[in-house]
N, C-alpha and C positions, 0 to 999 in steps of 0.2 A: 615509638608511638605514645601519645599522651593518654593517660588514664582519665576517664571521665569521673567526676564526682557523682555520688548517688543522686543528687538533684538533677544533674544534667542527663544521667542515664534515664531517669524517669521521663524527662522531656523528650529524649530521643526515642524512647519506647512509645510514647504517646503519638509523636509525629509519625513513626513507622506504622503504628496501628491505623492512623487516619489514612495514610497512603495505601495500605493494604485494603482497607474498606473501599476506598475510591476506585481501586483497580478491579474490584469485583463487578463493577457496572459496565456493561457493554454498550457502546454507542453504535446505533444503526442509522445510516443516512449521513447527511452532511454534519461536520463537526459543529458542536454547540458549546457555548461557554457554560461552565458548571454553575449551578445555582448555589450561592454560598450558604443558603439555609437548608439544603436538602440532605445534609449529612445526618448521621444517627443522633447527633445532638444539635440543638438549635443554633442559629447564627449568634445570638447573644451569648450563649454558653461558650461557643468557640472563641469569641472575642475575649470573654472573661478568662478562659483557659490560657489563651495566648499572652494576655497581659500579666497574668500570674506567673507564667513561665518566664516571661521577659524580666520580671522583677527578680527571679531566681538567677537569671543570667547576670544581672547587675551585681548581685551579691557574691557571685562566684568567680567573676573575671572582670578585668578592667574594661570599661567602655569609654570611648572618647566623649568629651562633653559636646553638647549640641552646637556650641560656638566654634568648634574646631573646623579647620578648612576642609578636611576629609568628610566630616559629617555634613557640612553645608553643601559640598559637591554632590554627595550621594543623595541627599534629600532633594536637591534641585533636579537631578536626573530622575529620581524616583517619582517626583511630582509630575514630570512630563509623561512618564509611562502610565501612571495612574489616570491621568487625564484622558487616555485613550480607551479606558474601560467604561462601559455603560454602568451607571451608578448602581443598578439593581444587581450587578455581578461583582461589585467591588467590595473591598474591605477597608477598614480604617488603617491603612498601611502606615507604618512608622519605620524609618530607616536609621540604623545605628552602625557605628564602626568600632570594631575591636582592634586595639593596637597590638596585633600579633603578626609576625612575619610570614606565617604559613598562608598558603593560598586556600581560602575556605570561605564559605558563606552558608547561612541557613535561615530558614523562615519558620515561624511558629504559627500555630492556628490563630486565625482572626486578624492577621496583619503584621505583627512585628517581624522585622527582618534585620539580620546582622551580617555584616560583611567584614572580613579581616582586612587590615591595612595591606597585608602581603598580596591579596588579590587585587586591590586597587593599584598597587605599584607594578604588578605584573601585567596588567591590562595595558594594551597599547593605544586603545581608542575608547571613546565613550560607548560605542556600539558593543565592544566586548564586555564592558561593565554592565550595560543594559541586558545583554544576553544572559549574564549570570543572574541578574535580578529576576528576569522572566523565568529562568530555569528553576530557581529555588522557590519561586512564589507559589 
């Protein structure tokens, strides 16, 4: 098992805290899309937090350039998925690929999303990749 650096541990704890806070809300009636601005911190703060955390990811691990085939593929697929979300419920999603063989993916507050090359290679269809994106979003 890989040890996380202190910066990534902080990111993981922040994401876990946001997940725990969101689990405390009970939905009654038909399912509704969450309001991206209804968390304990504002939408703009969440976006800032996510982009700050994304810059730490870039400092601590390799990330494929935007021009790579994998990154272009995941951005094209991500753009299709984002197009189905009403704008008031969406984020400024960004999609990045980490050149690691492990099957993994994670999202940060405010929209940055990272998928490992191993996950892309293990997926047999675009639908499987899309399912991972939706699951981590």
